[in-house]
KEKE-3310 file (N, C-alpha, C; in steps of 0.2 Angstrom, whole numbers, plus 5000, padded with zeros to 4 digits):
npx = (4537:4542:4535:4539:4542:4536:4531:4515:4503:4492:4495:4500:4515:4518:4519:4532:4525:4513:4516:4520:4508:4499:4501:4498:4485:4479:4482:4474:4461:4461:4463:4451:4445:4455:4456:4443:4443:4452:4447:4435:4424:4418:4416:4407:4396:4392:4390:4382:4375:4385:4393:4388:4376:4358:4344:4330:4320:4314:4329:4335:4346:4353:4363:4362:4354:4356:4346:4328:4320:4306:4304:4314:4310:4297:4301:4308:4298:4290:4300:4301:4288:4287:4297:4293:4281:4285:4294:4286:4284:4287:4303:4315:4320:4336:4350:4350:4360:4362:4371:4377:4387:4403:4413:4408:4403:4416:4421:4412:4414:4415:4415:4409:4398:4380:4373:4375:4373:4375:4375:4360:4360:4364:4363:4369:4366:4373:4379:4378:4366:4356:4356:4349:4334:4317:4311:4321:4329:4320:4320:4333:4335:4326:4332:4344:4337:4332:4343:4346:4334:4336:4347:4342:4337:4345:4361:4376:4387:4384:4382:4395:4403:4398:4389:4376:4372:4380:4375:4362:4357:4359:4351:4338:4337:4336:4324:4315:4316:4311:4318:4321:4331:4334:4332:4321:4315:4309:4316:4328:4333:4336:4347:4356:4358:4370:4379:4392:4390:4396:4398:4403:4403:4415:4420:4409:4409:4420:4417:4407:4413:4417:4411:4406:4399:4384:4379:4370:4357:4358:4358:4346:4337:4341:4338:4324:4321:4325:4315:4304:4304:4306:4304:4304:4305:4313:4326)
npy = (4889:4880:4869:4853:4847:4834:4818:4815:4809:4801:4794:4779:4769:4763:4746:4737:4728:4734:4746:4742:4736:4746:4755:4744:4742:4754:4754:4742:4747:4757:4752:4746:4758:4764:4755:4755:4768:4767:4761:4763:4756:4749:4760:4768:4759:4758:4771:4779:4791:4800:4800:4807:4801:4800:4796:4789:4781:4769:4761:4763:4770:4784:4791:4809:4815:4804:4796:4797:4798:4793:4785:4775:4769:4764:4754:4746:4742:4734:4724:4719:4714:4705:4695:4692:4685:4675:4668:4665:4672:4686:4695:4703:4719:4722:4733:4746:4753:4766:4770:4784:4787:4782:4784:4782:4769:4762:4763:4755:4742:4739:4743:4737:4727:4727:4726:4721:4709:4706:4693:4693:4705:4717:4727:4733:4745:4748:4762:4759:4752:4761:4765:4755:4748:4750:4737:4728:4734:4732:4718:4715:4720:4712:4700:4701:4703:4690:4683:4688:4683:4670:4668:4671:4660:4650:4644:4654:4647:4636:4641:4647:4635:4628:4618:4622:4623:4634:4636:4633:4643:4654:4651:4650:4663:4669:4663:4668:4682:4684:4687:4696:4694:4681:4667:4654:4643:4627:4621:4629:4626:4612:4613:4617:4608:4600:4609:4613:4617:4628:4623:4630:4647:4654:4648:4650:4664:4665:4658:4666:4677:4674:4678:4671:4660:4653:4653:4657:4656:4642:4638:4642:4634:4622:4624:4625:4612:4606:4611:4604:4592:4596:4607:4624:4625:4614:4618)
npz = (5125:5112:5099:5093:5076:5074:5067:5059:5070:5066:5055:5048:5045:5029:5024:5014:5005:5003:4998:4985:4980:4979:4967:4958:4961:4957:4943:4939:4941:4933:4920:4913:4909:4901:4891:4885:4881:4871:4860:4847:4844:4856:4864:4856:4855:4868:4873:4864:4862:4866:4855:4845:4840:4839:4849:4842:4844:4857:4861:4848:4839:4829:4817:4816:4802:4794:4789:4785:4799:4801:4790:4793:4805:4801:4792:4801:4810:4801:4799:4812:4815:4805:4809:4821:4819:4811:4818:4829:4841:4851:4851:4862:4857:4850:4854:4842:4830:4819:4805:4795:4787:4779:4788:4801:4798:4798:4810:4817:4814:4800:4782:4771:4774:4773:4785:4802:4814:4832:4841:4852:4856:4849:4834:4820:4807:4792:4782:4769:4767:4765:4752:4745:4738:4745:4749:4749:4759:4771:4771:4774:4786:4793:4791:4799:4811:4813:4816:4828:4835:4834:4842:4854:4858:4856:4863:4864:4864:4856:4844:4841:4841:4830:4833:4832:4816:4805:4792:4794:4802:4794:4783:4788:4792:4779:4774:4784:4782:4769:4758:4743:4734:4732:4723:4726:4720:4717:4706:4705:4718:4717:4708:4717:4726:4729:4734:4745:4762:4775:4792:4804:4811:4807:4796:4788:4786:4779:4767:4763:4758:4745:4731:4720:4725:4728:4742:4751:4745:4743:4757:4762:4754:4759:4773:4772:4768:4780:4789:4784:4791:4804:4818:4823:4836:4839:4839)
capx = (4540:4540:4533:4543:4538:4536:4527:4508:4502:4487:4497:4505:4520:4516:4524:4534:4520:4507:4519:4520:4501:4495:4501:4495:4477:4477:4482:4469:4455:4461:4464:4445:4444:4460:4454:4437:4445:4456:4443:4429:4418:4414:4414:4401:4390:4390:4388:4380:4373:4391:4397:4384:4370:4352:4339:4324:4315:4318:4335:4336:4351:4354:4367:4358:4354:4358:4340:4322:4318:4300:4305:4318:4305:4292:4305:4310:4292:4289:4304:4300:4282:4288:4301:4288:4276:4289:4297:4281:4284:4291:4310:4317:4324:4343:4352:4351:4364:4361:4376:4375:4393:4408:4417:4404:4404:4422:4421:4408:4415:4416:4412:4406:4391:4374:4371:4378:4370:4380:4371:4354:4361:4367:4362:4372:4364:4378:4376:4377:4360:4352:4356:4345:4326:4314:4309:4327:4331:4316:4322:4340:4334:4323:4337:4348:4333:4331:4349:4345:4329:4338:4352:4339:4334:4351:4367:4381:4392:4382:4383:4402:4406:4395:4384:4370:4376:4380:4371:4355:4356:4358:4346:4332:4336:4334:4317:4311:4315:4308:4323:4319:4337:4336:4327:4321:4310:4311:4321:4334:4336:4338:4353:4361:4358:4376:4383:4395:4389:4400:4395:4405:4402:4421:4420:4404:4411:4426:4414:4402:4417:4418:4405:4403:4396:4377:4378:4364:4352:4358:4357:4339:4334:4342:4334:4317:4320:4325:4309:4299:4304:4308:4300:4309:4306:4318:4333)
capy = (4883:4878:4862:4850:4846:4827:4815:4816:4803:4797:4791:4773:4768:4758:4741:4737:4725:4739:4751:4738:4734:4752:4756:4739:4743:4760:4751:4738:4751:4762:4748:4746:4764:4765:4750:4758:4774:4766:4757:4767:4751:4748:4767:4770:4755:4759:4778:4782:4798:4804:4800:4810:4797:4802:4790:4790:4776:4765:4756:4764:4776:4785:4797:4814:4816:4798:4793:4800:4793:4790:4779:4770:4766:4760:4748:4742:4739:4729:4718:4716:4711:4699:4690:4690:4681:4669:4664:4663:4676:4693:4695:4709:4723:4723:4740:4746:4759:4767:4774:4788:4788:4777:4785:4778:4761:4759:4763:4750:4735:4738:4747:4732:4724:4731:4726:4716:4707:4703:4689:4696:4712:4723:4727:4739:4746:4753:4768:4756:4750:4767:4765:4750:4749:4749:4730:4725:4737:4729:4711:4714:4721:4706:4695:4702:4702:4683:4680:4689:4679:4663:4669:4672:4653:4645:4647:4657:4642:4631:4645:4647:4629:4624:4613:4624:4624:4641:4636:4633:4650:4659:4649:4652:4670:4671:4662:4672:4689:4684:4691:4696:4693:4674:4662:4648:4639:4620:4620:4632:4622:4606:4614:4619:4602:4597:4614:4612:4622:4628:4622:4635:4654:4656:4645:4653:4671:4665:4656:4671:4682:4671:4681:4667:4654:4655:4649:4660:4652:4635:4637:4643:4628:4616:4625:4623:4605:4604:4613:4599:4587:4598:4613:4629:4623:4609:4620)
capz = (5123:5105:5098:5087:5070:5073:5062:5061:5074:5064:5049:5050:5040:5024:5023:5007:5000:5002:4993:4979:4978:4978:4960:4954:4961:4952:4936:4938:4941:4927:4914:4909:4906:4896:4885:4882:4878:4865:4854:4845:4844:4862:4866:4853:4857:4875:4874:4857:4863:4867:4849:4839:4839:4843:4850:4838:4847:4862:4859:4841:4839:4822:4816:4813:4794:4790:4785:4787:4805:4801:4786:4796:4810:4797:4790:4807:4812:4796:4800:4818:4814:4801:4813:4827:4816:4808:4824:4833:4847:4851:4854:4864:4852:4852:4853:4835:4828:4811:4802:4789:4782:4780:4794:4806:4797:4799:4818:4820:4811:4793:4777:4766:4775:4774:4792:4806:4821:4837:4846:4852:4859:4845:4827:4816:4800:4789:4778:4762:4766:4763:4744:4742:4738:4752:4750:4751:4766:4776:4771:4777:4793:4796:4791:4805:4817:4813:4819:4835:4838:4835:4847:4861:4859:4856:4867:4860:4863:4851:4838:4840:4839:4825:4835:4828:4810:4802:4786:4796:4805:4788:4779:4792:4791:4772:4774:4788:4779:4763:4754:4736:4730:4731:4719:4730:4717:4717:4701:4707:4724:4714:4706:4723:4731:4731:4737:4752:4766:4781:4798:4809:4809:4804:4789:4784:4784:4774:4761:4760:4754:4739:4728:4715:4728:4730:4748:4755:4742:4745:4764:4762:4751:4764:4779:4770:4769:4787:4792:4782:4796:4811:4820:4826:4843:4840:4839)
cpx = (4538:4539:4537:4539:4538:4531:4520:4506:4496:4489:4502:4510:4518:4521:4526:4529:4515:4510:4519:4513:4497:4495:4497:4487:4475:4477:4476:4462:4455:4461:4457:4444:4448:4458:4448:4439:4449:4453:4436:4423:4414:4412:4407:4395:4388:4387:4387:4379:4379:4395:4392:4377:4364:4347:4332:4318:4318:4323:4337:4340:4353:4359:4362:4359:4355:4352:4334:4320:4311:4301:4309:4313:4300:4295:4306:4303:4290:4293:4303:4293:4283:4292:4297:4283:4279:4291:4292:4281:4289:4298:4312:4321:4331:4344:4353:4355:4364:4366:4374:4381:4398:4413:4414:4404:4410:4423:4417:4408:4416:4412:4408:4399:4386:4372:4374:4375:4375:4375:4364:4354:4362:4365:4364:4369:4369:4375:4375:4370:4355:4351:4352:4338:4323:4313:4315:4330:4327:4318:4329:4339:4331:4327:4341:4344:4332:4337:4348:4339:4331:4343:4349:4336:4340:4357:4372:4387:4390:4383:4391:4405:4404:4390:4377:4373:4375:4375:4363:4353:4355:4352:4339:4331:4334:4326:4313:4311:4312:4312:4322:4325:4337:4330:4327:4316:4313:4317:4328:4337:4339:4345:4358:4361:4365:4381:4385:4394:4393:4395:4397:4404:4409:4421:4415:4406:4416:4422:4410:4406:4418:4411:4402:4399:4389:4375:4372:4358:4352:4356:4349:4335:4335:4338:4327:4316:4320:4318:4303:4298:4305:4304:4306:4310:4311:4325:4336)
cpy = (4881:4870:4859:4848:4838:4824:4815:4809:4799:4793:4785:4772:4762:4752:4740:4733:4730:4744:4748:4738:4741:4754:4751:4740:4749:4758:4747:4742:4755:4758:4748:4752:4766:4761:4753:4764:4773:4763:4761:4762:4751:4755:4769:4766:4757:4766:4781:4789:4803:4804:4802:4806:4800:4796:4792:4786:4772:4760:4757:4771:4777:4791:4803:4815:4809:4795:4797:4795:4790:4784:4773:4766:4762:4754:4743:4739:4734:4723:4715:4712:4704:4693:4688:4684:4674:4665:4662:4666:4682:4691:4702:4713:4723:4731:4741:4753:4760:4772:4778:4789:4783:4778:4781:4771:4758:4759:4758:4743:4734:4742:4743:4730:4729:4732:4721:4715:4704:4700:4692:4703:4718:4722:4733:4739:4751:4757:4765:4754:4755:4767:4760:4752:4747:4741:4727:4728:4733:4722:4710:4715:4715:4700:4695:4701:4694:4680:4682:4685:4672:4663:4669:4665:4648:4648:4649:4651:4637:4635:4646:4641:4625:4619:4615:4627:4631:4641:4636:4640:4655:4657:4651:4659:4673:4669:4666:4679:4689:4688:4691:4695:4686:4670:4655:4643:4632:4618:4623:4628:4616:4607:4615:4613:4600:4603:4613:4618:4622:4627:4627:4642:4656:4654:4648:4660:4670:4663:4662:4677:4680:4673:4676:4661:4656:4652:4651:4656:4645:4633:4638:4637:4622:4617:4624:4616:4603:4606:4608:4594:4589:4605:4618:4628:4617:4611:4620)
cpz = (5116:5104:5092:5082:5069:5068:5064:5064:5071:5058:5051:5044:5035:5024:5015:5002:4999:4997:4986:4976:4976:4970:4956:4955:4957:4945:4934:4938:4935:4920:4910:4906:4900:4890:4882:4878:4871:4859:4853:4846:4851:4865:4863:4854:4864:4876:4867:4857:4863:4861:4843:4837:4843:4843:4847:4840:4852:4859:4852:4841:4832:4822:4813:4805:4790:4786:4788:4793:4804:4796:4789:4801:4807:4795:4796:4810:4807:4798:4806:4818:4810:4805:4818:4824:4814:4813:4829:4840:4847:4854:4856:4859:4855:4852:4846:4834:4821:4809:4796:4785:4784:4786:4800:4805:4799:4807:4821:4816:4804:4788:4772:4768:4775:4781:4796:4813:4825:4842:4846:4855:4855:4838:4824:4809:4797:4784:4771:4761:4764:4755:4741:4742:4744:4754:4752:4758:4772:4776:4775:4784:4796:4796:4797:4811:4818:4817:4827:4839:4839:4841:4854:4862:4859:4859:4862:4859:4857:4844:4836:4838:4833:4827:4832:4822:4807:4796:4788:4799:4799:4784:4782:4791:4784:4772:4778:4786:4773:4758:4747:4732:4728:4728:4723:4727:4717:4712:4703:4713:4722:4712:4711:4728:4733:4733:4744:4756:4773:4787:4803:4806:4805:4797:4785:4782:4779:4767:4758:4757:4747:4735:4723:4718:4731:4737:4752:4752:4744:4752:4765:4760:4756:4771:4778:4771:4776:4791:4790:4787:4803:4812:4823:4833:4845:4840:4846)
residu = (MET:GLY:CYS:GLY:ALA:GLY:PRO:PHE:LEU:GLY:ARG:ARG:GLN:LEU:GLU:PRO:VAL:GLU:LEU:LEU:MET:ARG:PRO:ILE:ARG:VAL:ILE:ALA:LEU:ALA:LEU:PRO:VAL:LEU:VAL:LEU:ALA:SER:PHE:SER:PHE:PRO:ARG:THR:VAL:LEU:LEU:PRO:GLY:ALA:HIS:GLY:PHE:ARG:GLU:ILE:ALA:PRO:ARG:VAL:TRP:MET:GLN:PRO:GLY:ALA:ARG:ASP:PRO:VAL:GLU:VAL:LEU:ASN:GLU:LEU:ASP:TRP:ALA:GLU:THR:ARG:ILE:GLU:GLU:TRP:TRP:GLY:GLY:ALA:THR:GLU:ARG:PRO:ARG:ILE:LEU:ILE:CYS:GLY:ASP:THR:GLY:CYS:ASP:GLY:SER:LEU:GLY:GLY:VAL:GLY:PRO:TYR:ALA:GLN:ALA:TYR:ASP:GLN:TYR:LEU:LEU:ILE:LEU:HIS:SER:ARG:LEU:SER:THR:GLU:ALA:ALA:ASP:LEU:ARG:ARG:ALA:ILE:ILE:ALA:HIS:GLU:LEU:SER:HIS:ALA:ALA:LEU:ALA:SER:ARG:VAL:SER:SER:TRP:ARG:LEU:LEU:THR:GLY:ASP:MET:PRO:ALA:TRP:LEU:ASN:GLU:GLY:LEU:ALA:VAL:LEU:ALA:SER:ASP:ASP:PRO:ARG:PHE:ASP:LEU:THR:PRO:GLU:ARG:CYS:ALA:LEU:LEU:ALA:ASP:GLU:THR:LEU:PRO:GLU:SER:MET:ARG:ASP:TRP:ASP:HIS:ALA:ALA:GLY:GLN:ARG:ASP:ARG:PRO:ILE:TYR:GLN:ALA:ALA:ALA:CYS:ARG:ALA:ARG:ASP:TRP:LEU:ALA:THR:ASN:ALA:LEU:SER:ASP:LEU)
# end
């Protein structure tokens, strides 16, 4: 006696709603992966080792051949020590990515800047930084680490809304880094006393693009005046 080829007894029929939801669930699960695959910035930041970077110290990733690793780590050590002393306490090191060419720069936010800090979590050193003198390289790294130190003390909301003024953030970073580019003598600061300084980060970025405006100097002068009557713990 033969057996009929009836339906498999362990399988139930799917309802129409379930048939509709199944592809939606698949899309929902796949979407983050697809988005991540579509943008080089998050891919590289999250998986630097898979994109040609080599970890030369804890949380420090560099493109092979970009710089002498020993030289880079010496500069980073100077900058971290400077910021720890100036801010009065150690801050957890952000993830640091060091580019060696403009292709890397472009995939990580831009070819123009020397460096970019993203809150307290990420610092990118662009290839252009390697063309500068050692004292300026150290100061620029310290400047960006100062932003990270402040971000660990002040909420992102205050930074984004301008409740924590952008000019104070940038001015403190200039002072903390002892940047050799800026003349902060009393005479120079007096000439900059009437400079209009942006409150929001967006307005600051726009103004910073105007090369003829000495807003970093002016911000540092005003931040120094602020420190005369306030403490960093007041932020």
